[in-house]
PADOMAR-131196 format. One record per residue (C-alpha): residue in one letter; x negated, z, y negated. Coordinates in steps of 0.5 Angstrom, whole numbers, plus 500, padded with zeros to 3 digits. Example, Ala and Ser with C-alpha at 12.3 -4.5 7.8 and 13.67 -1.06 7.14 Angstrom:
BEGIN
A475516509
S473514502
***
This chain:
BEGIN
X546621568
X549620561
X543619556
X542624551
X544622544
X539622538
X540625531
X542632529
X547636533
X554634532
X555641529
X551640524
X554634521
X561637522
X558643517
X556638512
X562634512
X566640511
X562642505
X562635502
X570635503
X570642499
X566639493
X571633493
X576637491
X574639484
X574633479
X568634475
X566628472
X570623467
X570615468
X565611465
X566604462
X562600457
X562601450
X564593448
X567587452
X567580449
X572576452
X575568452
X581566453
X584559453
X591558449
X597557454
X593561459
X593569461
X586570464
X581573460
X574572462
X570578460
X563579459
X561584462
X566585467
X570591467
X568596472
X569603472
X564608475
X566615477
X561620480
X567624483
X568618488
X569620495
X564619501
X567613506
X562614512
X566620516
X571616518
X570616525
X571624525
X578622522
X577626516
X582625511
X579623504
X582626498
X583622491
X578625487
X574620483
X578614484
X580610478
X588610477
X589605471
X587603464
X590604457
X590599451
X590602444
X593598438
X599595435
X602589438
X596587442
X598581446
X594583452
X594588458
X589591463
X590591470
X587595476
X584590481
X581595485
X582603484
X576605489
X571600486
X574601479
X574593478
X579591472
X582585469
X585583462
X591579462
X595576456
X602578456
X605572452
X603565451
X597565446
X597560440
X590559437
X593556431
X596562429
X591567431
X584565433
X581572435
X584579438
X581586438
X583592441
X581598445
X581600452
X580607456
X580608464
X583614467
X581617474
X587619479
X585627478
X585632484
X590632489
X596628491
X599630484
X593628480
X592634477
X586635472
X586627471
X579625467
X579619461
X573615460
X571614452
X574608449
X571601449
X572595444
X575589447
X574582442
X577576445
X577569442
X582564443
X580557445
X583551442
X587546446
X587539443
X595539442
X595536435
X594529433
X592527426
X597526421
X596523414
X597526407
X601521404
X606516407
X603510403
X597509399
X597504393
X591501389
X590496384
X583492383
X580487378
X578480381
X571478382
X568485383
X566488389
X568496389
X564501392
X570505393
X577502392
X581508394
X581514400
X586515405
X586522408
X589525415
X589532417
X589535424
X593542426
X588544431
X585551430
X578549432
X573545429
X572540434
X579538435
X581539427
X576534424
X578527423
X572523426
X574516424
X579512421
X580505423
X584499419
X589496424
X590490420
X586484423
X582479418
X582483412
X576483407
X576491407
X573496411
X574504411
X568509413
X569515417
X571519410
X577515409
X574511403
X576503403
X572498399
X572490399
X567486403
X567480398
X570479391
X577478391
X581472388
X588473384
X589466386
X588467393
X592473394
X595478390
X597484394
X594486401
X598490406
X593494410
X595499416
X590504417
X590510423
X586516424
X582519430
X580526431
X574529435
X578530441
X580522441
X587523439
X590518435
X594519429
X602520431
X603515425
X599509422
X599509414
X601503410
X596501404
X597496399
X592493394
X594489388
X589484385
X589483378
X586478374
X579479371
X580485365
X575485360
X574492357
X574492349
X578492343
X584486342
X588484337
X584484331
X581478326
X574477325
X575474318
X580478313
X581476306
X582482300
X585479294
X583483288
X588488285
X592489291
X590496293
X588497300
X588492306
X589494313
X583492317
X586492324
X594493324
X595490331
X588493334
X588496341
X583498346
X583495353
X580500358
X582496364
X586502367
X580506368
X581514368
X579516360
X577523358
X574521351
X573516346
X568515340
X568510335
X564508329
X567503324
X561501319
X562497312
X556494310
X555493303
X548494302
X547487299
X553488294
X550490287
X546497288
X548498295
X556497294
X561495289
X561500283
X563499275
X558495272
X558498265
X552500262
X549506264
X550510258
X558508258
X558510265
X555517263
X560518258
X566516263
X563521268
X563526263
X556527260
X556528253
X552525248
X544525248
X543520253
X538514251
X538508255
X531505257
X533498260
X539496257
X542489257
X538484252
X542484245
X541484238
X540491238
X536492244
X531486245
X525489248
X528487255
X529480254
X523478257
X524481264
X527477270
X534479272
X538478278
X541472274
X548474274
X553479271
X557480278
X553486279
X549491274
X544489270
X538489275
X531488272
X525485277
X518487277
X513483281
X507487279
X505483272
X511485268
X512491263
X516493257
X514498251
X520502249
X521502241
X520508237
X526512236
X530510242
X527517245
X524522242
X516523242
X517530245
X522531250
X527537248
X527541255
X531541259
X532534260
X534529265
X531522268
X536518272
X534511275
X537506280
X531504284
X529499290
X522499293
X519497299
X512499302
X507498298
X499499297
X495505295
X496504288
X500508283
X506504281
X509507275
X516507273
X516510267
X510513263
X509516256
X502516254
X497516248
X498510244
X491509241
X484512242
X485517248
X488516255
X492522256
X499521260
X504526257
X509525262
X510519268
X515518274
X511513279
X511512286
X504513290
X504512298
X512512299
X512518295
X515520288
X511523283
X513526277
X508528272
X509533266
X503535262
X505541257
X503540250
X498545247
X499552247
X496559246
X495560253
X490556257
X492558264
X494553269
X501550269
X505546274
X504539272
X505534278
X511534283
X511530289
X517528294
X516525300
X522521302
X524515306
X528512301
X522510297
X520505301
X526502305
X528496301
X535499299
X538501293
X538509291
X540513286
X535518283
X536524278
X531528276
X533535273
X527538269
X527545267
X520547266
X517550271
X522547276
X524540277
X530538282
X531531285
X537529287
X537522291
X544519292
X547526290
X543530295
X538535293
X531535295
X525540294
X518538292
X513539298
X507539293
X507542286
X500541283
X498545277
X493543271
X491546264
X496544258
X494538254
X489539248
X491538241
X490531238
X494527233
X495521237
X502518237
X505516244
X507510247
X513510252
X513504257
X517502263
X514498269
X507500268
X503505264
X500504257
X492506257
X485505254
X481499257
X475503257
X476506264
X478513262
X483515267
X485508269
X488510276
X488504280
X489499274
X491492276
X488485274
X494483270
X493482262
X500482260
X502486254
X494487252
X493489245
X486491243
X482496247
X489498250
X493494256
X498495261
X496498268
X499501275
X504496275
X511497279
X513492284
X521493286
X527493282
X530498277
X536499273
X540504269
X534508267
X536513262
X533520259
X538525257
X534530252
X536537251
X541538257
X541537265
X546533269
X551537273
X552535280
X559533278
X556527274
X551526279
X556525284
X560520280
X555516278
X553515285
X560514288
X562507290
X568504288
X569500295
X570503302
X574505308
X580509308
X585512313
X592515313
X593519319
X600518322
X603525322
X604525330
X597523331
X593528326
X591533331
X589529337
X584525333
X578527329
X576523323
X570524319
X567520313
X560519311
X559521304
X559514301
X566512305
X562506308
X563509315
X568513319
X567516326
X573517330
X574522337
X579523341
X582523348
X588519348
X588512348
X595511345
X594516339
X587513338
X590506337
X595508332
X589511328
X585505328
X591501326
X591505319
X584504317
X584500311
X579497306
X580499299
X576497292
X579500286
X575496281
X580491277
X575486278
X571487284
X564483286
X566477290
X563476297
X563478304
X562485307
X561485314
X564490319
X562493325
X565497331
X561501336
X565505341
X563509347
X568511353
X567517358
X571518364
X572524368
X564525370
X563525363
X559519363
X560512360
X564508365
X567503361
X562498357
X566496350
X563491347
X561492339
X566489334
X563485329
X567482323
X567481315
X572482309
X572477304
X573479297
X576473294
X574471287
X578475282
X582471276
X577471271
X580474264
X580470258
X579474252
X581471246
X580474239
X585471233
X587473226
X585471219
X579467219
X578465212
X581469206
X578471199
X578477195
X576480188
X569482187
X572489185
X574490192
X568488195
X564493190
X569499191
X567505195
X572502201
X570495201
X574489204
X577490211
X574484215
X579484221
X586486218
X590482223
X585482229
X589481235
X585482242
X589478248
X586477255
X590472260
X588470267
X590463269
X593462276
X595456280
X602456283
X604451288
X611447287
X616449292
X617443297
X625440297
X624439305
X618440310
X617432310
X616432303
X609430301
X610426295
X603425292
X605425285
X607433285
X602437282
X600444282
X603448276
X598453272
X601459269
X598464264
X599471264
X597476260
X593482263
X591489260
X584491262
X578495258
X572493254
X566496253
X563492247
X564489241
X559486236
X560484229
X554479227
X552477220
X552469220
X546466216
X542471212
X541478215
X545484211
X541486205
X541494206
X540495198
X546492196
X551490202
X553494209
X558494214
X562501215
X567504220
X570511220
X566515225
X571520226
X576515229
X570512233
X568519236
X576520237
X576514242
X570516246
X566510243
X559509239
X558505233
X551503230
X549499225
X543494223
X541489218
X544484224
X551487224
X555493227
X556494235
X561498238
X560501245
X563505250
X569503255
X576503252
X582500252
X583493248
X588496244
X583502242
X578497240
X583493236
X585499232
X578500231
X576493229
X581494224
X577499220
X571495220
X569494212
X564490209
X562492202
X557489197
X556492190
X552486187
X557481188
X554477181
X551472186
X555472192
X561467193
X562467200
X560471207
X561469214
X561474220
X562473227
X565478232
X564478240
X567483245
X566483252
X567487259
X563489264
X556489261
X557482259
X561479265
X567477261
X565475254
X571473249
X570467244
X566467238
X571469232
X568467225
X571470219
X569467212
X571471206
X570469199
X569472193
X573471187
X570472180
X575473174
X573469168
X573472161
X580469157
X575469151
X571463154
X572456153
X573452159
X571445157
X565447153
X559445156
X554450154
X559456156
X555456163
X551462161
X558466159
X561465166
X556470168
X559475163
X566476166
X563477173
X558482170
X563486166
X568486172
X562489176
X561494170
X568497171
X566499178
X564506179
X557508181
X554501178
X549501172
X551498165
X545497162
X543492168
X549488167
X548487160
X541485161
X543480166
X548477161
X544477156
X538474159
X540470165
X535468170
X534461173
X537462179
X543465176
X544458172
X543454178
X549458181
X553457175
X552450175
X554449183
X560453182
X562449176
X561442180
X565445186
X571447181
X570440179
X571437186
X577441187
X580438181
X578431183
X581432190
X588435187
X588429183
X587424188
X592427192
X597426187
X595419186
X595417193
X602420194
X605416188
X602410191
X605411197
X612412194
X611405191
X609402197
X615405201
X620402195
X616395196
X617395203
X624396203
X625390198
X621386202
X626387208
X631383204
X631375204
X631373197
X632365195
X625365190
X625358189
X627359182
X623365180
X619365174
X614371174
X612374167
X605378167
X605383161
X598384160
X599391157
X602394163
X595395166
X593399160
X599403160
X598405167
X591407166
X592411160
X598415164
X593417169
X588419164
X593424161
X595426168
X588428170
X587432163
X594436165
X591437172
X584440169
X588445164
X592448170
X585449173
X585456171
X591457175
X588455182
X584461183
X586462190
X585455193
X581457200
X576452203
X581450208
X585447203
X579444200
X577441207
X584438207
X583435200
X577432202
X581429208
X586426204
X581423199
X579418204
X586416204
X587415197
X581411196
X583406201
X590405198
X586404191
X582399194
X588395197
X592395190
X585392187
X586387193
X593385191
X591384184
X586379186
X591375189
X591368186
X597366183
X600359181
X601361174
X602354172
X609355170
X607362167
X609363159
X605368155
***
């Protein structure tokens, strides 16, 4: 018996299957896929590995377990394929199994990572629809596919350059000489990177790092090897070696020292030659470093010359006039002279090459005479001074002080230094208002105590005070006030270098123990320690900025003429005093050209000789904006040679006589009618040698004298002997002519002085106009004067030109010259002649002629004796001349050889008497001609005295001849 099968009845199963088949005929659902896929594919391959795998699901998928009933299954729910959306997508999606919905992505063509590393596109799955014809087909949603193309190390490294070159200096170890660089065309980071470089050439003193930088492993020597040739290769991270190795050439240079080259340490400047090029062949050596900027500073050191640099050394008053300042300036520290004697006791700088500098060591001071500066300054006013001062103590150091002369101890105005501060005190004179007013102005300045020369100009226009230091304005940091002074009839004393004040202790202000210049209960205190020059007070006017700059301007400095081709590439900046130049640029060639055009210039005709130090400091920057090349400083010096000193010569008529009437006239007598001023310099000229080997020691250098033109700043006429008596004599000059030439003239009992800078020709013309007048010539027979001119404040002084003028007194023709008692009447013609002059008293002349004084009688006797000596001298000259003629005739006779054996000499005793008688007659004739010899000068008198000795010697010889012992035995009388 067959066993009974378990399970549902077959009929039920069949019914269920038929129901399912009926439902499958309807395609109700869409296929389903993931929303995004990520894939990886290797270049040169077509298989893409997706994540997640590409599986399509469909709820309409058929049942598969009814196969034994041989039921035909429909295609509803089966996946038929995929669609790719996008342009030029190099991929396709293939159906691996339609029943399971498995698909795969493949590359349609060869992929290249170097061209495109990633691809993105969308895909969509669709099922087979209903029935055999696929009706009612369903599509899935679109899914994004990202595919990355993996690289293959298919390329090898390649160097960017075909070869590399570098130059190094011997003796140095470099951190990097040069860099070689290779690249790899692979797209991936792994295969496109260069992981290492290698020097293939063996046994070379170089190494290379992973970045391609080559450096030396030891100091290189130019003498050992001049050029190294290296072969270098590269490897990428995939171990691929470069297709071609590269050649590296490293040249070795001798040691290079950066710095300025082609310059001389010592340069000579000859005065009067204009500008001197300091660095005509200079150039900057940077040892081929890549330069981006150059900065250089050229400094000229002149602080030891004069007052900080070379300036005109005229008097301060003359300099003010040269700079355009008008009159009204009083000089408180002039060079000592006959008219300015109060500075004679002060120590100076012992030389005239520089300005007149006065030294104050804390014990010296001077009192300025009355009349130099008005006792009450007319406002506004200006005080100017050159000062050199170092750090001092706590005491006040007075430069200028105007204080009470006696009794009280008030300071009316003062300029002093206190704790490196410059202070100006100005007390107001008594006024109706008793309110506080500005009294002290304080300036805190580094210049006051830095031991260097500075120029100070103080413009005071109450209630303000403006200070200029070296031409730069400075405002006071402190102004204190005080009451005006009380009324008091006390004279004031102006002093320089200290303050004149009471010894009783009132307002002594740190007085010193010095006892100089004491007087009664008054003494000097608050002494100054330092150097002063050019102290001036200008009352009634302020100094303008143009004059201040002119006074401070140096006559020497640096200059540069920029070539046109480099004017825009190099920036040049001068200091105010032109003692330094700053240059900035980025082109070495242009920079060198500018440096080669820097010159030293001294515009003085007679500059101060000596050394001026030069210094060049340079900073060079490279591409990293840092100083990459250390350029050593350059130090040299300019030697200003000693100028040819001029010899100022004064010449003209040095002795003449004029009638008394001319002396007494209104115009007087011209002292220097034919004066000539000539200045010459003497130069040595080497003789030209005939051959190179000519070293003849007898050949000497020749001296050549050349006439030059320059200015004068002073001429002084001084009376020789007694000083001028203002009651009856004077020196005068046309002041209009003086002012037209911009000069000043002043007279005193000593003489006359003309000051101011002007040409020798103008001084010569002005000296021609100086006249001497004497309106009481009865007792005057001669007057002597001395003329001296100078240049540059006494640096060059002329010779002393002395002039002697004689007074010719006209004799009365009614008088008897031979009457011994006629001496009182000798005065009468002189007195009458003076009476004829306008402006003189007739009564006084008559009284003088009637009652002559004892002094007049003595003078007349002396004059008579002088006339007698002159006549006697003339007589002796004539006698000597006659005897010399006879001696010459006798000499001619002696030359002949006579046979005198039979000569008989007969002597006439009367011959001697006749000779003597004839000599007496000649003497009387000479005396009668004495009235016609009024114009005899002292020069002729001196020549007569010289020849007098000759005549006496000849007379002595004649007497000796008469004393010869003759053999008179044969003489017959």
